KEKE-3310 file (N, C-alpha, C; in steps of 0.2 Angstrom, whole numbers, plus 5000, padded with zeros to 4 digits):
npx = (5117:5108:5111:5103:5088:5072:5054:5039:5023:5008:5001:4993:4988:4995:5005:5013:5017:5026:5034:5040:5046:5057:5063:5069:5078:5087:5087:5087:5072:5058:5041:5027:5011:4997:4987:4989:4984:4982:4997:5000:4993:5001:5013:5011:5008:5018:5028:5024:5022:5034:5040:5034:5043:5054:5048:5049:5061:5068:5073:5084:5082:5089:5091:5076:5076:5086:5080:5068:5072:5076:5066:5058:5044:5031:5021:5020:5024:5032:5046:5047:5059:5069:5077:5069:5051:5037:5023:5005:4994:4976:4966:4966:4967:4972:4973:4985:4992:4994:5000:5013:5018:5019:5028:5038:5041:5049:5060:5075:5080:5081:5075:5064:5050:5038:5024:5012:5000:4989:4980:4977:4981:4996:5004:4995:4996:5009:5011:5007:5013:5029:5044:5040:5049:5053:5045:5036:5028:5027:5023:5018:5013:5000:5003:5016:5028:5031:5025:5034:5032:5035:5028:5036:5031:5033:5031:5028:5035:5044:5060:5078:5086:5078:5068:5079:5085:5073:5071:5083:5082:5071:5074:5087:5078:5074:5064:5056:5057:5044:5046:5035:5024:5014:4997:4980:4976:4989:4999:4996:4984:4976:4975:4969:4958:4947:4948:4942:4929:4921:4921:4914:4901:4896:4892:4882:4872:4867:4874:4884:4891:4901:4911:4912:4917:4928:4934:4935:4942:4955:4957:4961:4973:4975:4982:4975:4957:4945:4936:4941:4954:4948:4945:4956:4964:4955:4939:4937:4946:4948:4937:4938:4949:4943:4931:4940:4948:4939:4932:4943:4944:4935:4924:4918:4907:4910:4919:4913:4910:4903:4888:4887:4898:4901:4890:4893:4906:4898:4891:4901:4909:4924:4930:4946:4952:4941:4934:4925:4917:4917:4918:4916:4929:4939:4944)
npy = (4988:4984:4970:4964:4952:4956:4950:4953:4953:4947:4955:4965:4981:4990:4982:4978:4989:4991:4982:4986:4998:4994:4985:4994:5001:4993:4982:4963:4956:4948:4943:4939:4930:4921:4919:4914:4923:4937:4940:4939:4950:4959:4959:4963:4977:4982:4982:4989:5001:5003:5006:5017:5026:5024:5029:5044:5046:5045:5032:5021:5009:4997:4999:4997:4982:4978:4982:4972:4961:4958:4956:4941:4932:4924:4911:4899:4897:4891:4895:4908:4914:4925:4941:4951:4952:4960:4963:4964:4961:4956:4967:4958:4955:4941:4932:4940:4938:4923:4921:4927:4918:4906:4909:4912:4900:4895:4901:4908:4914:4927:4935:4950:4954:4965:4975:4982:4986:5000:5003:4995:4987:4985:4980:4970:4961:4957:4952:4939:4932:4921:4928:4939:4952:4954:4960:4974:4989:4995:5008:5010:5022:5025:5031:5018:5019:5031:5038:5047:5045:5035:5026:5022:5010:5004:4993:4989:4977:4977:4976:4988:4984:4979:4991:4999:4993:4994:5009:5011:5003:5009:5022:5018:5014:5025:5031:5042:5039:5041:5038:5031:5027:5013:5016:5019:5022:5028:5040:5047:5044:5046:5058:5061:5056:5066:5076:5066:5062:5074:5079:5071:5070:5084:5081:5072:5078:5087:5099:5103:5096:5081:5086:5100:5101:5097:5102:5116:5113:5111:5123:5128:5124:5110:5097:5086:5083:5077:5067:5065:5060:5048:5041:5038:5030:5018:5015:5004:5002:5014:5016:5006:5008:5019:5013:5005:5015:5021:5012:5007:5018:5021:5022:5038:5050:5060:5052:5042:5033:5037:5033:5034:5032:5017:5013:5014:5004:4992:4993:4990:5000:5007:5017:5022:5010:5002:5008:5018:5029:5039:5048:5045:5035:5033:5019)
npz = (5004:4992:4991:4996:4996:4992:4993:4989:4992:4986:4973:4967:4962:4974:4978:4964:4962:4971:4970:4959:4962:4971:4960:4955:4962:4962:4968:4970:4965:4972:4968:4974:4971:4974:4963:4947:4935:4941:4944:4929:4925:4933:4929:4914:4917:4926:4915:4905:4913:4914:4901:4896:4906:4897:4885:4891:4888:4902:4907:4899:4886:4888:4901:4905:4903:4912:4924:4923:4924:4936:4943:4950:4945:4955:4960:4970:4987:4992:4986:4991:4997:5006:5010:5017:5019:5011:5014:5004:5003:5004:5016:5031:5047:5051:5039:5036:5046:5044:5034:5036:5047:5039:5029:5038:5042:5032:5029:5035:5052:5056:5045:5039:5042:5034:5035:5024:5029:5029:5039:5050:5066:5068:5078:5083:5072:5074:5087:5086:5077:5074:5083:5084:5085:5074:5066:5055:5051:5035:5027:5011:4999:4986:4969:4972:4966:4962:4972:4987:5002:5015:5028:5044:5054:5069:5083:5101:5101:5091:5086:5087:5077:5068:5064:5060:5048:5041:5039:5032:5020:5015:5013:5003:4992:4988:4995:5007:5023:5036:5056:5066:5078:5083:5079:5078:5060:5059:5053:5042:5037:5049:5050:5038:5036:5041:5030:5020:5025:5031:5019:5012:5018:5017:5005:5009:5015:5006:5003:4992:4978:4970:4962:4963:4977:4975:4967:4973:4984:4977:4973:4985:4984:4990:4982:4974:4974:4989:4981:4970:4972:4983:4973:4967:4975:4977:4982:4989:4997:5005:5012:5019:5027:5034:5042:5050:5056:5064:5071:5080:5085:5094:5089:5087:5083:5073:5065:5059:5046:5027:5020:5009:5002:5006:4999:4987:4986:4987:4975:4968:4961:4962:4959:4948:4945:4943:4933:4937:4950:4959:4947:4930:4920:4907:4900)
capx = (5110:5105:5113:5098:5082:5065:5050:5034:5018:5001:5004:4989:4991:5000:5011:5016:5021:5031:5041:5043:5051:5064:5068:5072:5082:5093:5087:5084:5064:5051:5035:5022:5004:4995:4984:4994:4982:4986:5004:5001:4993:5007:5019:5011:5008:5026:5031:5020:5026:5044:5040:5032:5048:5059:5047:5049:5069:5070:5078:5085:5079:5094:5090:5071:5077:5088:5074:5063:5077:5077:5059:5054:5037:5028:5014:5022:5025:5038:5052:5048:5065:5071:5079:5065:5044:5034:5015:5000:4988:4970:4968:4963:4975:4972:4975:4993:4997:4995:5007:5020:5019:5021:5035:5044:5045:5052:5065:5081:5078:5083:5071:5060:5044:5036:5016:5009:4993:4987:4977:4976:4985:5004:5005:4990:4999:5015:5012:5004:5021:5034:5048:5038:5052:5055:5038:5037:5024:5030:5017:5018:5008:4999:5007:5021:5033:5032:5025:5040:5032:5034:5025:5039:5027:5036:5026:5033:5040:5050:5067:5080:5089:5073:5069:5086:5086:5068:5072:5088:5078:5065:5081:5090:5072:5072:5058:5056:5054:5044:5045:5028:5022:5006:4991:4974:4977:4996:4999:4993:4978:4971:4975:4966:4950:4942:4946:4936:4924:4918:4918:4907:4895:4893:4888:4876:4868:4864:4876:4887:4891:4908:4914:4913:4920:4935:4935:4934:4947:4961:4958:4964:4981:4977:4985:4969:4951:4946:4934:4947:4959:4946:4945:4960:4966:4951:4934:4934:4954:4947:4932:4940:4952:4938:4930:4946:4951:4930:4931:4950:4944:4928:4918:4916:4901:4915:4924:4908:4910:4899:4884:4888:4905:4898:4886:4900:4911:4894:4889:4909:4911:4927:4935:4949:4951:4935:4931:4920:4919:4914:4917:4918:4935:4942:4948)
capy = (4986:4982:4964:4959:4950:4959:4947:4957:4946:4951:4958:4969:4989:4992:4974:4977:4996:4991:4977:4988:5002:4989:4984:5000:5005:4988:4975:4957:4955:4942:4946:4933:4929:4912:4920:4916:4929:4942:4940:4940:4957:4963:4959:4967:4983:4984:4981:4998:5008:5004:5009:5025:5029:5025:5034:5049:5044:5044:5027:5017:5002:4993:5000:4992:4974:4977:4980:4967:4952:4959:4954:4935:4931:4916:4908:4896:4902:4887:4898:4915:4915:4931:4944:4956:4951:4966:4959:4971:4957:4958:4969:4954:4953:4933:4933:4941:4933:4916:4922:4927:4910:4902:4912:4910:4892:4893:4906:4910:4917:4934:4941:4954:4953:4971:4975:4988:4989:5007:5007:4989:4987:4982:4974:4965:4957:4955:4947:4931:4930:4919:4932:4947:4958:4957:4963:4981:4992:4998:5009:5014:5027:5024:5025:5017:5021:5039:5042:5047:5044:5029:5026:5016:5010:5001:4992:4988:4971:4977:4978:4993:4981:4979:4998:5003:4991:4995:5013:5013:5001:5013:5026:5015:5014:5034:5035:5046:5036:5043:5034:5032:5021:5010:5019:5020:5027:5029:5048:5050:5039:5048:5065:5063:5055:5073:5078:5062:5061:5078:5081:5066:5075:5090:5078:5067:5084:5091:5106:5103:5091:5078:5090:5107:5102:5094:5111:5121:5111:5109:5129:5131:5123:5104:5094:5083:5084:5071:5062:5060:5055:5041:5036:5036:5026:5014:5014:5000:5003:5020:5014:5000:5013:5023:5009:5001:5019:5023:5006:5009:5024:5021:5025:5044:5053:5064:5049:5039:5033:5038:5027:5036:5027:5010:5009:5013:5000:4987:4993:4989:5008:5006:5021:5022:5004:4999:5014:5022:5028:5047:5049:5039:5036:5029:5012)
capz = (5005:4987:4989:5001:4992:4994:4993:4989:4992:4983:4967:4963:4962:4979:4978:4960:4963:4978:4967:4953:4965:4973:4957:4949:4964:4961:4974:4966:4969:4970:4966:4974:4971:4972:4959:4941:4932:4946:4942:4923:4926:4936:4926:4910:4921:4928:4909:4903:4917:4913:4895:4898:4908:4890:4880:4891:4891:4909:4905:4893:4884:4891:4910:4906:4902:4917:4929:4922:4924:4944:4945:4948:4946:4957:4961:4974:4993:4995:4983:4993:5000:5004:5018:5017:5016:5013:5011:5001:5003:5008:5024:5036:5051:5051:5033:5036:5051:5042:5028:5038:5049:5033:5025:5045:5042:5026:5030:5041:5059:5055:5041:5043:5039:5034:5033:5019:5031:5030:5047:5054:5071:5067:5086:5081:5069:5077:5091:5084:5072:5077:5083:5083:5085:5066:5062:5058:5047:5030:5021:5005:4996:4981:4966:4975:4961:4963:4980:4991:5010:5018:5035:5046:5060:5075:5089:5107:5100:5086:5090:5084:5071:5062:5062:5057:5043:5035:5037:5028:5015:5011:5009:4997:4987:4986:4997:5013:5029:5043:5060:5068:5083:5081:5081:5072:5055:5059:5055:5037:5037:5053:5048:5032:5039:5040:5022:5015:5028:5031:5012:5011:5025:5013:4999:5011:5017:4999:5003:4988:4974:4971:4957:4965:4983:4972:4962:4979:4988:4973:4971:4989:4986:4988:4973:4970:4978:4991:4976:4964:4977:4984:4967:4964:4979:4977:4987:4993:5001:5009:5016:5023:5032:5038:5045:5054:5061:5067:5077:5083:5089:5098:5086:5086:5077:5068:5059:5056:5037:5026:5018:5002:4999:5006:4993:4979:4987:4987:4968:4963:4959:4967:4955:4942:4944:4940:4927:4939:4957:4961:4941:4925:4919:4902:4901)
cpx = (5108:5108:5106:5092:5077:5061:5043:5029:5011:5005:4998:4993:4997:5006:5016:5020:5027:5037:5043:5050:5057:5066:5073:5079:5088:5093:5083:5077:5061:5045:5030:5015:5001:4989:4989:4989:4984:4993:5005:5000:4998:5013:5018:5013:5016:5030:5029:5023:5032:5045:5038:5038:5053:5055:5047:5058:5070:5074:5080:5081:5082:5092:5081:5072:5080:5083:5070:5066:5078:5071:5057:5046:5034:5023:5015:5025:5031:5046:5052:5052:5069:5072:5073:5057:5042:5026:5012:4996:4980:4969:4963:4967:4975:4974:4985:4995:4999:5000:5014:5022:5022:5027:5040:5046:5049:5060:5070:5076:5079:5079:5066:5054:5038:5027:5015:5002:4992:4983:4977:4981:4992:5005:5000:4994:5005:5016:5009:5009:5026:5040:5046:5042:5055:5049:5037:5030:5028:5024:5018:5012:5007:5000:5012:5028:5035:5030:5031:5039:5033:5034:5031:5037:5031:5030:5030:5036:5046:5054:5070:5083:5083:5070:5072:5086:5080:5068:5078:5084:5075:5070:5082:5085:5071:5066:5061:5053:5052:5042:5039:5027:5014:5001:4987:4976:4984:4996:4995:4986:4972:4971:4970:4960:4945:4943:4943:4931:4917:4915:4911:4900:4893:4889:4880:4870:4865:4869:4881:4887:4899:4912:4916:4915:4928:4938:4938:4940:4954:4960:4961:4970:4982:4976:4979:4963:4949:4940:4937:4951:4957:4946:4951:4964:4962:4947:4935:4941:4951:4942:4934:4944:4947:4935:4934:4948:4944:4931:4937:4949:4939:4924:4913:4912:4906:4918:4920:4909:4904:4895:4886:4896:4904:4893:4889:4903:4904:4894:4895:4909:4917:4932:4940:4950:4946:4932:4925:4919:4915:4911:4918:4926:4936:4946:4955)
cpy = (4984:4973:4959:4958:4953:4953:4952:4952:4951:4957:4962:4975:4990:4986:4978:4984:4994:4987:4982:4995:5000:4987:4989:5003:4999:4982:4969:4957:4950:4946:4939:4932:4921:4914:4921:4924:4936:4943:4942:4948:4962:4963:4963:4974:4987:4985:4989:5001:5009:5009:5016:5029:5028:5030:5041:5051:5048:5037:5025:5011:4997:4992:4996:4986:4972:4976:4976:4959:4954:4958:4946:4934:4923:4917:4902:4897:4897:4891:4905:4914:4919:4934:4947:4954:4957:4963:4966:4967:4960:4960:4966:4954:4947:4931:4935:4938:4927:4915:4923:4923:4906:4904:4911:4904:4889:4898:4906:4914:4924:4938:4944:4953:4961:4972:4981:4991:4996:5008:4999:4988:4983:4978:4969:4957:4953:4950:4939:4930:4927:4925:4938:4953:4960:4959:4971:4983:4996:5001:5014:5018:5026:5030:5024:5018:5026:5043:5041:5044:5039:5028:5021:5014:5004:4999:4992:4981:4974:4980:4986:4990:4983:4986:5000:4999:4992:5002:5016:5008:5006:5019:5023:5014:5021:5036:5041:5043:5041:5040:5038:5027:5018:5014:5020:5024:5028:5038:5050:5049:5043:5054:5064:5060:5061:5075:5074:5063:5066:5081:5076:5069:5080:5086:5075:5073:5089:5098:5107:5097:5089:5086:5097:5107:5100:5100:5114:5119:5111:5119:5131:5128:5115:5100:5089:5082:5077:5066:5061:5057:5050:5038:5035:5029:5020:5015:5010:4999:5008:5018:5010:5004:5017:5020:5009:5008:5021:5017:5008:5014:5025:5023:5033:5045:5056:5060:5042:5038:5032:5034:5029:5029:5020:5009:5011:5006:4995:4987:4991:4996:5010:5014:5019:5015:5000:5002:5017:5022:5034:5049:5044:5039:5030:5023:5012)
cpz = (4999:4986:4994:4995:4995:4990:4994:4990:4990:4977:4963:4962:4967:4976:4971:4958:4967:4974:4963:4955:4967:4968:4954:4956:4966:4965:4968:4970:4967:4971:4968:4975:4970:4965:4951:4937:4935:4944:4934:4922:4928:4931:4918:4912:4922:4920:4905:4906:4914:4905:4894:4900:4902:4886:4882:4893:4898:4912:4901:4891:4886:4898:4911:4907:4909:4923:4929:4925:4930:4947:4944:4950:4951:4961:4967:4979:4994:4991:4985:4998:5000:5012:5022:5014:5016:5010:5008:4998:5006:5016:5028:5040:5050:5045:5033:5040:5048:5038:5032:5041:5044:5031:5032:5044:5036:5025:5035:5046:5059:5050:5043:5040:5041:5031:5029:5022:5030:5036:5051:5059:5068:5072:5087:5080:5073:5083:5093:5078:5076:5077:5082:5084:5077:5062:5063:5052:5042:5026:5017:5004:4989:4974:4970:4972:4961:4968:4985:4999:5011:5026:5038:5053:5063:5080:5097:5107:5096:5090:5085:5079:5067:5059:5059:5049:5037:5033:5031:5021:5012:5008:5002:4992:4987:4988:5004:5018:5034:5047:5064:5074:5082:5084:5077:5068:5055:5059:5050:5036:5043:5052:5042:5032:5038:5033:5020:5018:5028:5022:5009:5012:5020:5009:5001:5010:5010:4999:4995:4983:4974:4968:4958:4973:4980:4969:4967:4983:4984:4975:4979:4990:4986:4982:4971:4976:4981:4986:4972:4969:4980:4978:4964:4969:4980:4983:4992:4998:5007:5013:5020:5030:5035:5044:5051:5058:5067:5073:5081:5089:5094:5095:5087:5081:5070:5064:5058:5047:5035:5021:5011:4998:5000:5001:4988:4980:4987:4978:4965:4959:4963:4964:4950:4939:4940:4934:4931:4947:4958:4953:4937:4925:4912:4903:4898)
residu = (MET:THR:LYS:ILE:ILE:ILE:CYS:VAL:CYS:GLY:ALA:GLY:THR:MET:GLY:SER:GLY:ILE:ALA:GLN:ALA:ALA:ALA:GLN:ALA:GLY:PHE:TYR:THR:LEU:LEU:TYR:ASP:PRO:VAL:SER:LYS:VAL:LEU:ASP:ASN:ALA:LYS:SER:GLY:ILE:ASP:LYS:ASN:LEU:GLN:ARG:LEU:VAL:ASP:LYS:GLU:LYS:ILE:SER:LYS:ASP:GLU:LYS:GLU:ILE:ILE:LEU:GLN:ARG:ILE:ASN:PHE:LEU:ASP:ASP:ILE:GLN:PHE:CYS:GLN:ALA:ASP:VAL:PHE:ILE:GLU:ALA:ILE:VAL:GLU:LYS:ILE:ASP:ILE:LYS:ILE:ASN:LEU:PHE:ASN:GLN:LEU:ALA:GLU:LEU:ASN:HIS:SER:GLU:CYS:VAL:PHE:ALA:THR:ASN:THR:SER:SER:LEU:SER:VAL:SER:ALA:ILE:ALA:LYS:LYS:VAL:GLN:ARG:PRO:GLU:ARG:VAL:ILE:GLY:MET:HIS:PHE:PHE:ASN:PRO:ALA:THR:ILE:MET:LYS:LEU:VAL:GLU:VAL:VAL:SER:THR:SER:PHE:THR:ASN:THR:GLN:THR:THR:LYS:MET:ILE:VAL:GLU:LEU:ALA:LYS:ALA:MET:GLY:LYS:THR:PRO:VAL:LEU:CYS:LYS:ASP:ALA:PRO:GLY:PHE:ILE:VAL:ASN:HIS:VAL:ALA:ARG:PRO:TYR:TYR:ILE:GLU:SER:LEU:ARG:LEU:SER:GLU:GLU:GLY:ILE:SER:ASN:PHE:GLU:ALA:ILE:ASP:ARG:LEU:LEU:GLU:ALA:THR:GLY:PHE:LYS:MET:GLY:PRO:PHE:HIS:LEU:MET:ASP:LEU:ILE:GLY:ASN:ASP:VAL:ASN:TYR:ALA:VAL:SER:CYS:SER:VAL:TYR:ASP:GLN:MET:GLY:ASN:PRO:GLU:ARG:LEU:LYS:PRO:SER:TYR:ILE:GLN:GLU:GLU:LYS:VAL:LYS:ALA:GLY:LYS:LEU:GLY:LYS:LYS:THR:GLY:GLU:GLY:TYR:PHE:ALA:TYR:GLN:PRO)
# end
């Protein structure tokens, strides 16, 4: 399995995390992003992450160098040739479709296209990609280097060979794959919406504040309260998922996205990655 080549498209937080996880698992990995600065940041970030593992004596210095050597950073799509493509780019269907079709022209007909979308319809992407039977969802969770869960999302187009390959790939990367059919929010983001939205509603109505809600929910057993978790995920990402699920479910009032989070996004207060969200963070 480790002989296959993986190409991760999009070198942001999620994409670089997936690329690092793949390389740590022994896969030769391409990390593509058309923006050189984003690639530079990804390379620096991966190096720092691996150095932390060295400092904690979880890997050796030699292992760190071997892992880094498995990753090839690319800003030219013409060099993106692989067996499995995992896209982690902007959450816009047309852009994802265009990327996959570009890659389809450059690669063999058996390569697999996996989208890391957290809530967009995988079916809507697949039906406009050449040979839609090789399109599937492979939804990692942040941070991708640590979180074990991967949702493997099949559509009515997806063939069994594609599903089997992605399940095996997830396992080879040390992940726990969970199979599900294409549906709004899949499993986790569908179930998680009330956790975020009801907490935001309590704040909207002045019943409690961010810190108190987080502290109370953590005291009941949740590892992280909703506001710290939204800041970790990124308010832009979390809000986009809420809007997507809300629209796909027919706009039920109980799932209506919060104006508080919308204002955070408009103000650029996206959470840990910008230094401020519901809480302030040290750079």
